[in-house]
C-alpha positions in Angstrom: 33.3 106.1 -61.1 34.9 106.9 -57.8 37.4 104.6 -56.1 35.7 101.3 -55.1 35.0 101.3 -51.4 32.6 98.4 -50.7 32.8 94.7 -51.3 29.6 94.5 -53.5 31.0 97.0 -56.0 34.3 95.1 -56.0 32.6 91.9 -57.0 30.4 93.6 -59.5 33.3 95.2 -61.3 35.7 92.3 -61.1 33.3 89.3 -61.3 34.6 88.0 -64.6 38.2 88.5 -63.6 37.6 86.7 -60.2 36.0 83.7 -62.0 38.7 83.5 -64.6 41.5 83.6 -61.9 40.1 80.5 -60.1 40.2 82.2 -56.7 37.8 80.5 -54.3 34.7 82.6 -53.4 35.5 82.2 -49.8 38.6 84.4 -50.3 37.0 87.2 -52.2 36.4 89.4 -49.1 40.0 88.9 -47.8 41.3 89.7 -51.3 39.3 92.9 -51.4 40.4 94.1 -48.0 44.1 93.5 -48.9 43.7 95.2 -52.2 42.0 98.2 -50.6 44.6 98.6 -48.0 47.5 97.4 -50.3 48.5 94.8 -47.7 51.6 92.7 -48.6 51.9 90.4 -45.7 53.6 87.4 -47.3 56.8 88.1 -45.2 54.8 87.2 -42.0 54.2 83.7 -43.4 57.0 82.8 -45.8 60.8 82.7 -45.9 63.0 82.8 -49.0 66.2 80.7 -49.0 68.8 79.9 -51.6 69.0 76.4 -53.1 70.7 74.5 -55.9 74.1 76.0 -54.8 72.7 79.5 -55.0 71.4 79.2 -58.5 67.8 79.3 -57.4 65.7 80.3 -54.5 62.8 78.5 -52.9 59.9 79.6 -50.7 59.3 77.9 -47.3 56.3 78.3 -45.0 57.3 79.7 -41.6 53.9 79.7 -39.9 52.9 76.6 -38.0 50.2 75.5 -40.4 48.2 76.8 -43.3 44.9 75.1 -44.3 43.7 74.7 -47.9 42.0 77.9 -49.1 42.5 79.6 -45.8 44.4 82.7 -46.8 45.2 84.9 -49.8 48.3 87.0 -50.5 49.1 89.9 -52.8 52.2 89.5 -54.9 53.6 92.6 -56.4 55.0 92.8 -60.0 58.6 93.9 -59.9 58.8 94.4 -63.7 56.0 94.8 -66.2 56.8 95.3 -69.9 56.1 94.6 -73.5 58.7 92.4 -75.1 60.1 94.9 -77.7 60.7 97.3 -74.8 62.5 94.9 -72.5 66.1 95.8 -73.4 65.5 99.6 -73.4 63.9 99.4 -69.9 66.8 97.3 -68.5 69.3 99.8 -69.8 67.5 103.0 -68.9 65.5 102.4 -65.7 67.8 103.0 -62.7 68.3 99.8 -60.6 66.0 97.6 -62.7 68.7 95.4 -64.2 70.4 95.0 -60.8 67.2 94.0 -59.1 66.3 91.5 -61.8 69.8 90.0 -61.7 69.5 89.5 -58.0 66.0 88.1 -58.2 67.0 85.7 -61.0 70.2 84.6 -59.1 72.3 86.0 -61.9 74.5 88.3 -59.7 76.0 85.4 -57.8 76.8 83.5 -61.0 78.5 86.5 -62.4 80.5 86.9 -59.2 81.7 83.3 -59.5 82.7 83.9 -63.1 84.6 87.0 -62.2 86.4 85.1 -59.4 87.3 82.3 -61.8 88.9 84.9 -64.2 90.6 86.8 -61.5 93.8 84.9 -62.2 94.2 87.0 -65.3 94.5 90.2 -63.3 97.7 91.7 -61.9 98.0 93.2 -58.4 96.5 96.5 -59.5 93.4 94.7 -60.9 94.5 95.4 -64.5 94.0 92.7 -67.1 97.2 90.9 -68.0 98.3 90.7 -71.7 98.7 87.4 -73.4 102.5 87.5 -73.3 102.4 88.4 -69.5 100.1 85.4 -68.8 102.4 83.1 -70.9 105.5 84.3 -69.0 103.7 84.0 -65.7 102.7 80.4 -66.3 106.2 79.5 -67.3 107.6 81.1 -64.1 105.1 79.3 -61.9 106.1 76.0 -63.4 109.8 76.6 -62.8 109.0 77.6 -59.2 107.3 74.3 -58.7 110.3 72.5 -60.2 108.3 71.3 -63.1 109.8 70.9 -66.6 107.0 72.6 -68.5 103.5 74.0 -68.3 100.8 71.3 -68.7 97.6 73.3 -68.3 97.2 76.7 -70.0 94.2 79.1 -69.9 94.2 82.0 -72.4 90.6 83.2 -72.1 89.0 86.5 -73.1 92.2 88.0 -74.4 91.1 89.0 -77.9 93.4 86.5 -79.5 92.8 86.3 -83.2 94.2 84.0 -85.9 97.3 86.1 -86.5 98.1 86.4 -82.8 97.6 82.7 -82.2 100.2 81.9 -84.8 102.6 84.5 -83.5 102.4 83.1 -80.0 103.9 79.8 -81.2 102.5 78.0 -78.3 103.6 74.4 -79.3 107.2 75.4 -79.0 106.7 77.0 -75.6 104.5 74.3 -74.1 105.5 71.0 -75.7 103.9 68.8 -73.0 100.6 70.6 -72.8 97.7 68.5 -71.5 94.9 71.0 -71.5 94.4 74.3 -73.4 91.6 76.8 -73.1 91.1 79.6 -75.7 87.6 80.5 -74.8 86.1 83.9 -75.4 88.6 85.0 -78.1 88.3 86.0 -81.7 89.6 82.9 -83.5 87.9 82.4 -86.9 90.0 80.2 -89.2 89.6 76.4 -88.9 92.9 75.7 -90.8 94.8 78.0 -88.4 93.6 76.1 -85.4 94.2 72.7 -86.9 97.7 73.7 -88.0 98.7 74.8 -84.5 97.0 72.2 -82.3 98.3 69.3 -84.4 101.7 70.2 -83.0 100.6 69.3 -79.4 101.3 65.6 -79.1 99.9 65.0 -75.6 96.8 67.2 -75.5 93.9 65.6 -73.7 91.5 68.6 -73.5 90.8 71.7 -75.5 88.2 74.4 -75.2 87.3 76.9 -78.0 83.9 78.1 -76.8 82.7 81.7 -77.6 85.0 82.1 -80.6 83.7 82.8 -84.1 85.1 79.4 -85.1 82.5 77.8 -82.7 79.7 78.3 -85.2 81.6 76.0 -87.5 81.9 73.2 -84.9 80.1 70.7 -87.0 80.8 67.0 -87.4 83.4 67.7 -90.1 85.4 69.9 -87.7 85.2 67.4 -84.9 86.5 64.7 -87.2 89.3 67.0 -88.3 90.3 67.7 -84.7 90.2 64.0 -83.9 92.6 63.3 -86.7 94.9 66.1 -85.7 94.9 65.2 -82.0 94.5 61.4 -81.7 94.9 61.6 -77.9 92.3 64.3 -77.3 89.5 63.1 -75.0 87.5 66.4 -74.4 86.7 69.1 -76.9 84.6 71.9 -75.5 81.9 70.1 -73.4 81.8 66.9 -75.4 83.7 63.7 -75.0 85.5 62.5 -78.1 84.8 59.0 -79.3 88.2 57.8 -77.8 87.6 59.2 -74.4 89.1 57.3 -71.5 90.7 57.5 -68.1 91.7 61.2 -68.4 88.3 62.5 -69.4 86.6 60.5 -66.6 89.2 61.7 -64.1 88.6 65.3 -65.2 84.8 64.9 -64.5 85.6 63.1 -61.3 87.6 66.0 -60.0 91.0 64.3 -60.1 92.5 66.2 -63.0 92.5 69.9 -62.8 95.0 72.8 -63.4 97.0 72.0 -60.3 97.0 68.3 -61.0 96.8 67.7 -64.8 98.2 64.2 -64.8 98.4 61.3 -62.4 101.6 60.2 -60.6 103.8 57.8 -62.5 103.3 54.1 -61.9 99.7 54.7 -60.7 97.8 51.5 -61.6 94.3 52.6 -61.0 94.2 56.5 -61.1 90.4 56.6 -60.8 90.3 54.5 -57.6 89.5 57.5 -55.4 86.6 58.7 -57.5 83.3 58.4 -55.7 81.2 61.0 -57.6 81.1 61.3 -61.4 79.1 63.9 -63.3 79.0 63.0 -67.0 75.9 65.0 -67.8 75.6 66.7 -71.2 78.9 65.4 -72.5 77.6 64.1 -75.9 78.6 60.6 -75.0 77.3 58.0 -77.5 78.9 54.9 -75.9 79.3 54.6 -72.1 80.7 51.1 -72.3 84.4 51.8 -72.1 87.5 50.2 -70.7 88.1 53.0 -68.2 84.4 53.1 -67.1 84.4 49.9 -65.1 84.1 48.8 -61.5 87.8 47.7 -61.7 89.0 51.2 -62.5 86.3 53.1 -60.4 85.5 50.6 -57.5 84.1 53.2 -55.1 81.8 55.1 -57.4 78.6 56.0 -55.4 77.1 58.8 -57.5 76.7 58.9 -61.3 75.0 61.5 -63.5 74.5 60.5 -67.2 71.7 62.9 -68.0 71.7 64.6 -71.4 73.7 62.0 -73.4 72.3 60.2 -76.4 74.0 56.8 -75.6 72.4 55.4 -78.8 75.3 52.9 -79.3 74.3 51.0 -76.1 71.2 49.0 -75.6 69.1 49.4 -72.4 70.0 46.0 -71.2 73.8 46.4 -71.8 73.8 49.7 -69.8 71.9 48.3 -66.9 74.2 45.3 -66.7 77.3 47.6 -66.7 75.9 49.8 -63.9 74.8 46.8 -61.8 78.5 45.8 -61.6 79.4 48.9 -59.6 79.2 47.6 -56.0 79.0 51.1 -54.3 76.7 52.8 -56.7 73.7 54.1 -54.7 72.7 57.4 -56.4 72.0 57.7 -60.1 70.7 60.5 -62.3 69.5 59.6 -65.8 66.9 60.9 -68.4 63.5 59.1 -68.0 62.5 58.1 -70.6 66.0 57.7 -71.8 68.9 55.2 -72.3 67.8 53.0 -69.3 64.2 52.8 -70.4 60.9 54.6 -69.7 60.2 53.5 -66.1 61.8 54.6 -62.9 60.5 51.6 -61.1 62.0 49.2 -63.6 65.4 50.9 -63.3 65.2 50.5 -59.5 64.2 46.9 -59.8 67.2 46.1 -61.9 69.5 48.2 -59.7 68.3 47.3 -56.2 71.3 48.9 -54.5 70.2 52.4 -55.6 69.1 54.5 -52.6 68.0 57.4 -54.9 67.1 58.0 -58.5 67.3 61.5 -59.9 67.5 62.9 -56.4 64.3 61.0 -55.2 64.5 58.3 -52.6 63.9 54.8 -54.1 61.1 54.1 -51.6 59.2 57.2 -52.8 59.6 56.2 -56.4 57.8 52.9 -55.7 55.1 54.7 -53.8 54.2 57.4 -56.4 56.0 56.6 -59.6 54.1 59.0 -61.9 54.6 62.1 -59.8 58.2 61.3 -59.1 59.1 60.7 -62.7 57.5 64.0 -63.7 59.3 65.8 -60.9 62.8 64.3 -61.5 63.7 66.7 -64.2 66.9 68.7 -63.7 66.2 72.5 -63.7 67.6 74.8 -66.3 69.8 77.6 -65.0 70.6 80.9 -66.7 73.7 80.7 -68.9 75.8 83.6 -67.7 79.1 84.8 -69.1 81.1 87.6 -67.7 81.5 89.4 -71.1 77.7 89.8 -71.4 76.2 93.0 -70.1 73.9 92.8 -67.1 71.0 93.5 -69.4 71.9 90.6 -71.7 72.1 88.3 -68.7 68.6 89.3 -67.6 67.2 89.0 -71.1 68.5 85.4 -71.3 67.3 84.4 -67.8 63.9 86.1 -67.7 62.1 83.3 -69.5 62.5 81.1 -66.5 60.6 83.7 -64.4 58.2 85.6 -66.5 54.4 85.3 -66.7 52.0 87.0 -69.2 48.6 88.4 -70.0 47.1 90.2 -73.0 45.1 93.4 -73.2 43.4 94.6 -76.4 41.6 97.9 -77.1 38.2 98.1 -78.7 39.6 97.9 -82.2 42.0 95.1 -81.3 44.9 97.0 -82.9 47.1 96.7 -79.8 47.2 93.0 -79.1 50.8 92.8 -77.9 51.1 90.7 -74.8 52.2 92.1 -71.5 54.9 90.2 -69.7 55.8 90.6 -66.0 58.1 89.3 -63.3 56.7 88.8 -59.8 58.6 90.2 -56.8 61.1 88.2 -54.9 58.6 86.3 -52.9 56.5 85.3 -56.0 59.6 84.4 -58.1 60.8 82.0 -55.4 57.8 79.7 -56.0 59.3 76.7 -57.8 57.5 74.2 -59.9 55.8 71.0 -58.8 53.4 68.7 -60.7 51.5 68.4 -57.3 51.7 72.0 -56.1 50.4 73.2 -52.7 49.7 76.8 -53.9 48.2 78.4 -56.9 48.9 81.8 -58.3 47.0 83.9 -60.9 47.4 87.4 -62.4 44.7 89.9 -61.4 43.9 93.4 -62.6 42.5 95.5 -59.8 40.4 98.3 -61.3 40.1 100.5 -58.3 38.0 103.1 -60.2 36.0 100.6 -62.1 37.7 101.0 -65.4 40.7 99.6 -67.2 42.7 102.9 -67.2 42.8 102.7 -63.4 43.9 99.1 -63.2 46.9 97.9 -61.2 48.3 94.4 -61.8 49.1 91.9 -59.1 49.4 88.2 -58.7 47.2 86.5 -56.2 48.5 83.5 -54.2 46.5 81.1 -52.1 47.0 77.5 -50.7 45.3 74.7 -52.5 46.5 72.0 -50.1 47.2 71.9 -46.4 50.8 73.1 -45.8 53.0 72.4 -42.7 55.7 74.6 -41.3 59.0 74.1 -43.2 57.3 72.8 -46.3 58.4 74.2 -49.6 55.6 76.3 -51.2 55.2 75.4 -54.9 53.1 76.2 -57.9 52.4 74.4 -61.2 54.2 76.4 -64.0 51.7 74.9 -66.5 48.5 75.0 -64.5 45.6 73.6 -66.5 48.0 72.3 -69.3 47.8 68.6 -69.8 49.4 66.2 -72.2 46.8 67.1 -74.8 48.5 70.5 -74.9 52.1 69.0 -74.9 52.7 69.5 -71.2 55.9 67.3 -71.1 57.5 69.1 -74.0 56.6 72.5 -72.7 58.3 71.7 -69.4 61.5 71.9 -71.4 61.3 75.7 -71.0 62.3 75.2 -67.3 63.9 71.7 -67.1 66.4 69.5 -69.0 64.0 66.9 -70.4 65.4 63.8 -72.2 67.0 64.9 -75.4 66.9 61.5 -77.0 63.1 61.5 -77.0 62.9 64.8 -78.9 65.7 63.9 -81.3 63.9 60.6 -82.2 60.6 62.5 -82.8 62.4 65.0 -85.0 64.2 62.3 -87.1 60.9 60.5 -87.6 59.3 63.8 -88.7 62.2 64.5 -91.0 61.9 61.1 -92.6 58.2 61.6 -93.2 58.9 65.0 -94.9 61.6 63.5 -97.1 59.3 60.8 -98.3 56.7 63.3 -99.4 56.1 64.5 -103.0 53.2 66.0 -104.9 51.5 63.2 -106.8 48.4 65.0 -107.9 47.9 67.7 -110.5 45.0 69.7 -111.9 43.0 67.8 -114.4 42.6 70.5 -117.0 39.0 69.3 -117.8 37.2 72.6 -117.1 37.1 75.7 -119.1 37.1 79.2 -117.6 35.0 81.6 -119.6 34.7 85.4 -119.6 31.7 86.8 -117.7 31.2 89.8 -119.9 28.7 88.9 -122.6 28.6 90.0 -126.2 25.6 92.3 -125.5 27.8 94.6 -123.6 25.9 94.5 -120.3 27.8 95.8 -117.4 28.7 93.6 -114.5 27.4 94.9 -111.1 29.9 94.8 -108.3 29.1 94.9 -104.6 32.1 95.7 -102.4 32.7 96.9 -98.9 36.4 97.6 -99.6 37.1 101.3 -100.1 40.0 100.7 -102.5 37.6 99.0 -105.0 35.0 101.7 -104.5 37.6 104.4 -105.2 39.5 102.8 -108.1 37.3 100.5 -110.1 36.3 102.7 -113.0 36.1 100.5 -116.1 32.8 100.8 -118.0 32.3 97.1 -118.0 31.7 97.3 -114.2 29.3 99.2 -112.1 29.1 99.5 -108.4 25.9 98.6 -106.5 25.0 99.0 -102.8 22.8 95.9 -102.9 24.6 92.6 -102.7 21.5 90.8 -104.1 21.7 92.7 -107.3 25.5 92.1 -107.8 27.1 89.8 -110.3 30.3 90.0 -108.3 30.8 90.1 -104.6 34.2 91.6 -103.6 34.1 91.7 -99.8 36.2 91.6 -96.7 33.8 89.2 -95.0 34.5 85.4 -94.8 31.6 84.0 -96.8 30.6 80.8 -95.2 27.2 79.3 -95.8 25.6 81.0 -92.9 26.9 84.4 -94.0 25.8 83.8 -97.6 22.3 83.0 -96.4 22.1 86.0 -94.1 23.3 88.4 -96.8 21.3 86.7 -99.6 24.2 85.7 -101.7 23.4 82.9 -104.2 25.4 80.3 -106.0 25.0 82.3 -109.2 27.1 85.2 -108.0 30.9 85.4 -108.2 32.8 85.9 -105.0 36.4 87.0 -104.3 37.5 83.9 -102.3 37.9 80.2 -102.8 36.5 77.5 -100.4 39.1 76.4 -97.9 41.5 79.1 -98.8 42.7 78.9 -95.2 45.1 76.3 -96.4 47.0 79.1 -98.0 46.3 82.3 -95.9 46.7 80.9 -92.4 50.4 80.3 -91.7 50.1 76.9 -89.9 47.7 75.6 -92.7 50.1 76.9 -95.4 53.0 75.0 -93.8 50.9 71.8 -93.6 49.7 72.1 -97.2 53.3 72.5 -98.5 54.6 69.7 -96.3 51.9 67.3 -97.4 52.6 68.1 -101.0 56.4 68.4 -101.1 57.8 67.6 -97.7 60.4 70.3 -97.1 61.2 72.1 -100.3 64.1 74.5 -100.3 61.9 77.5 -100.8 60.3 77.2 -97.4 62.2 77.3 -94.2 61.7 74.5 -91.7 58.4 75.3 -90.0 56.6 73.8 -87.0 53.0 74.4 -85.8 53.8 74.7 -82.1 50.3 73.5 -81.1 51.0 70.1 -82.7 54.8 69.8 -83.3 56.6 71.3 -80.4 58.3 68.0 -79.7 59.7 67.8 -83.2 60.9 71.5 -83.0 62.7 70.8 -79.8 64.4 67.9 -81.4 65.5 70.0 -84.4 66.8 72.7 -82.0 68.8 70.1 -80.1 70.3 68.6 -83.3 71.3 72.0 -84.6 72.8 72.9 -81.2 74.8 69.6 -81.2 76.0 70.3 -84.7 77.1 73.8 -83.8 75.0 75.5 -86.5 72.9 78.6 -86.2 69.8 78.3 -84.1 67.9 81.5 -84.6 64.1 81.1 -85.0 61.1 83.4 -85.7 57.7 82.9 -84.1 54.6 84.1 -85.9 51.0 84.0 -84.9 48.8 81.8 -87.1 46.6 84.6 -88.4 47.9 88.0 -87.4 49.2 90.7 -89.7 51.7 93.6 -89.2 54.1 91.4 -87.3 52.0 91.6 -84.2 53.4 89.2 -81.5 56.2 88.1 -83.9 59.5 87.4 -82.1 63.0 86.4 -83.1 65.0 84.2 -80.6 67.7 81.6 -80.2 66.6 80.9 -76.6 64.8 77.5 -76.4 63.0 78.5 -73.2 61.8 81.7 -74.9 60.5 79.8 -78.0 58.5 77.5 -75.8 57.2 80.2 -73.4 56.0 82.4 -76.3 53.3 79.7 -77.0 51.5 81.3 -74.0 50.6 84.4 -76.0 48.6 82.5 -78.6 48.9 79.8 -81.3 52.1 80.2 -83.4 54.3 78.7 -86.0 58.0 78.6 -85.3 60.1 78.9 -88.5 63.9 78.8 -89.0 65.0 82.4 -89.3 66.7 83.4 -92.6 69.9 84.5 -90.9 71.7 85.5 -94.1 69.2 87.2 -96.5 70.0 89.1 -99.6 70.4 92.8 -98.7 69.6 95.9 -100.6 72.1 98.7 -99.7 72.8 96.8 -96.4 69.1 96.6 -95.4 66.8 93.6 -95.2 63.8 93.6 -97.7 61.0 91.4 -98.8 58.8 91.4 -101.9 55.0 91.4 -102.1 53.8 89.6 -105.2 50.2 89.8 -106.4 48.7 86.6 -107.7 45.3 86.5 -109.5 43.5 83.1 -109.4 40.8 82.4 -112.0 40.5 78.7 -111.3 41.9 76.0 -109.1 41.0 73.2 -111.5 42.4 73.6 -114.0 44.9 75.8 -112.2 44.8 79.1 -113.9 46.8 81.8 -112.1 48.4 85.1 -113.2 51.2 87.2 -111.8 51.0 91.0 -111.8 53.9 92.7 -113.6 54.5 94.9 -110.5 55.6 93.8 -107.1 56.0 95.7 -103.9 59.5 96.1 -102.5 59.4 96.7 -98.7 62.6 97.8 -97.0 63.7 97.8 -93.4 64.6 101.2 -92.1 67.9 100.1 -90.3 71.0 98.4 -91.6 70.7 94.6 -91.1 72.6 93.0 -88.2 72.6 89.7 -86.4 73.9 91.4 -83.2 71.8 90.1 -80.4 71.0 93.7 -79.3 69.3 94.2 -82.7 66.8 91.3 -82.3 64.5 93.6 -80.4 64.8 96.3 -83.1 61.6 96.3 -85.2 63.0 98.5 -87.9 66.1 96.3 -88.3 64.4 92.9 -88.8 61.0 93.7 -90.1 59.8 95.5 -93.3 56.1 96.2 -92.7 56.3 99.8 -91.6 52.6 100.8 -92.2 51.9 100.7 -88.5 55.3 101.3 -87.0 58.2 103.3 -88.3 58.8 105.3 -91.5 57.5 103.8 -94.8 60.4 102.7 -96.9 59.1 101.2 -100.2 60.4 101.3 -103.8 58.7 100.8 -107.2 59.5 97.8 -109.3 61.6 99.2 -112.0 63.8 101.3 -109.8 64.4 98.4 -107.4 65.3 95.9 -110.1 67.7 98.4 -111.8 69.6 99.2 -108.6 69.6 95.6 -107.3 71.1 94.3 -110.4 73.8 97.0 -110.3 74.6 96.3 -106.6 74.8 92.5 -106.8 75.8 92.0 -110.5 73.0 89.6 -111.1 70.2 89.3 -113.7 66.8 89.8 -112.2 65.2 87.7 -114.9 66.9 84.7 -113.4 65.7 85.5 -109.9 62.3 86.3 -111.2 62.0 82.9 -112.9 62.8 81.1 -109.6 60.2 83.2 -107.9 57.6 82.4 -110.6 58.3 78.7 -110.3 57.9 78.8 -106.5 54.6 80.7 -106.7 53.3 78.1 -109.2 54.3 75.3 -106.8 52.5 76.9 -103.9 49.2 76.9 -105.7 49.8 73.5 -107.2 50.2 72.2 -103.7 46.9 73.7 -102.6 45.1 72.3 -105.6 46.6 68.8 -105.1 46.2 68.6 -101.3 42.8 70.4 -101.1 40.8 69.7 -104.3 37.8 71.1 -102.4 39.1 74.6 -103.1 37.8 74.5 -106.6 34.6 76.5 -107.2 33.4 77.7 -110.6 32.1 80.9 -109.0 35.3 81.9 -107.2 38.0 84.4 -108.3 40.6 85.9 -106.0 43.7 88.0 -105.6 46.4 86.9 -103.1 49.5 88.5 -101.9 52.7 86.4 -101.6 55.5 87.7 -99.5 58.9 86.5 -100.7 62.4 87.0 -99.3 65.7 86.1 -101.1 68.6 84.4 -99.3 72.2 85.4 -99.8 72.3 83.1 -102.8 69.3 84.9 -104.3 67.0 81.9 -103.9 63.4 82.7 -103.0 61.9 81.9 -99.7 58.1 82.0 -99.1 57.1 83.9 -96.0 53.3 83.9 -96.2 50.2 84.3 -98.3 47.7 87.0 -97.6 44.0 86.6 -98.5 42.2 88.8 -101.0 40.9 91.7 -98.8 44.2 92.1 -97.0 46.0 92.1 -100.3 43.6 94.6 -101.7 44.1 97.0 -98.8 47.9 96.6 -98.7 48.2 97.4 -102.4 47.0 100.9 -101.8 48.7 101.9 -98.6 51.4 103.7 -100.6 50.4 103.4 -104.2 53.0 106.0 -105.4 55.8 103.8 -104.0 54.2 100.6 -105.3 53.2 101.6 -108.8 55.8 104.1 -109.5 55.8 107.6 -111.0 53.4 107.2 -113.9 54.2 103.6 -114.6 51.0 102.2 -113.2 48.6 103.9 -110.8 46.4 102.1 -108.3 43.4 102.9 -110.5 44.9 101.1 -113.5 46.1 98.3 -111.3 42.6 97.4 -109.9 41.0 97.8 -113.3 43.5 95.4 -114.7 42.8 93.0 -111.8 39.1 92.9 -112.6 39.8 92.7 -116.3 42.0 89.6 -115.8 39.7 87.8 -113.3 36.3 88.5 -114.9 37.0 89.4 -118.6 39.9 87.0 -119.2 42.2 89.8 -120.2 46.0 89.5 -119.7 47.1 93.1 -119.7 50.1 93.7 -117.4 49.8 90.2 -116.0 51.8 87.0 -116.7 50.2 83.6 -116.8 52.0 81.1 -114.6 
């Protein structure tokens, strides 16, 4: 088809896309004309300006007035990519990383960080050494007539444990008040405790971005508190004994040039009018230093992001009411002051604004205001990250997505894109005045000629100077977890999520499997004494090619078959259509989705056992996003690893599977389809430095009584690259995934060879590991039998694949269960690697499978 030239052809070709986009019909003609002429005229109507101190941009209307549905605008896509390719494009496409950094307001943040660290450079711009900085600080103190240095910053200087000891800082800086060692290479907890315990007056210490930080759990915090009883701030958190110094630091009184108050000062916080205590891990705000006597002129207070669980709502409100000058407050809602913005204002009538919104407006439209009072997230930028790393971290606040699939639906990887500067300046509102939608313009009438744009149009009347906004979650209501999903862009109340997670955890801990198979039924052989063959109908090529035992004969007519071994899901309608009767045996069990679909598998195990050690913490994001966010927050507070893997419910070959520690990314990835989110096994057992998993084949004769068998061979699948937790590697498919049938070089081993070499490398006995794996597999099917007794069917037999990974302690972790047809096909992708040179061929394997399931033989299988 030639290039579309007339409006009728445009509507004919794009009718479905137009309807799906929600664009009003009255704008179709304008849209066509702008697409045809490639008119980008947004600059004539809008203006982009910085906001939030340069950390965001917003879009303002510059024309006098724009009526609802009166105009339509093309928004170009500045960057379109598939997620696995993102890093490579940023590193290789000239100017792309720089443009994205500017668009996402990263470049200004980096500039600020570089300016903050410029004090570590000499006149020639060369980085000073540690000793040069120490000597410089001592010289500066002497020039000022001070006895000693009280504030010392030794950041990003590659200080390790040995160097920290050799510096002997306590003897050089005996009166130190604040010490920052951020961005170094300090690993040993004992080394740090030994050195810092010598500082008798230390009030604040920062150790962020050191290897030791991953160990910053409650035990370390307690140890630091004991070593430094006067310490009030550690990293971003307030210690339990915080007081006047910590409040003064947050109030802008204490800083490098003024680390302590003047002697004889009675009320050092008297000049504080603004106090930002957000995200300080404060559990108890009621404190001797936090009082109207000490801070009488406090007018602005921010206490967002603090648990404050040690204070009741009423106690906190009473304390805040005593501050006579307090007129502006920021707090999580719902949160420590209750669930209602109106009720807070009624108790604190002197407040002029709550969360940046005028009190009068809160009373007028409480719901909208509460929804819009969330504090935006900003990209976390550090000067030692590459520009590509900064963009990869920030892009989740700006990206949008759509999915394309070919006719065979092999390529279902989602396409992500970032709109141009104008489109990216549209901020969120729960009551937006514009709407935006992706659109594929097929100028030659086919997908291969498609160009992607976003279409913008007003859905409300807009006045000159108004901010132009869109709903980031258009069409997503609370039935789809809207409030929780907003956490991708905003700091939502942490206490709400933590409570939901703790409740979920308590429920799991209370679970245990109370049912078991009754053992009342007997499973008999199908092959009778007369020697009649069993007729098998199958549409699976592997069975057609390899089933050769004389007890079985293939037939092309399913109605004549004794056994139906098919790739189809045999529901009642399908059985009726094909002519399958209840007297025929089939290769699937009723409700086997409770095993073979990832979200149902997780639910089955949780209902039976709660959270057994052989399954990583798992959340169905369609139902339990709130609990996942709570778990993420708790892990972040405890300073433990927070890497997660997201898997589609029912896709194979790792399609749309992603690894991330970015909470915004985890939430946004819901947009590409239903997923589970599972705690990533960060420290797996390795084979010659590479990640691997094991495919076990389980044969199920009966669910009641439970009669299952394990094949003597398993399939070892190896990653192609050496394992690494470097953040650059998280986009490398061949480092973190082992299924190479569709991407990358196959890297499999047969059972005997793998066991021999694994035992030699790790000095372990495989029989011990194998027994743990067998126990786990048995538990999986016991859970299904107990939770879903409807699975039992006398005419069902099946083969399932169980994918297992070992952690660094050689304990098994269940990854997933694959249903019979998938397992059948997978077992012959590379039969030489799987079954070994002469040990067991695919033909022998499938003959043994049918012998076990239908003749009650136990050759080369182990009953579980």
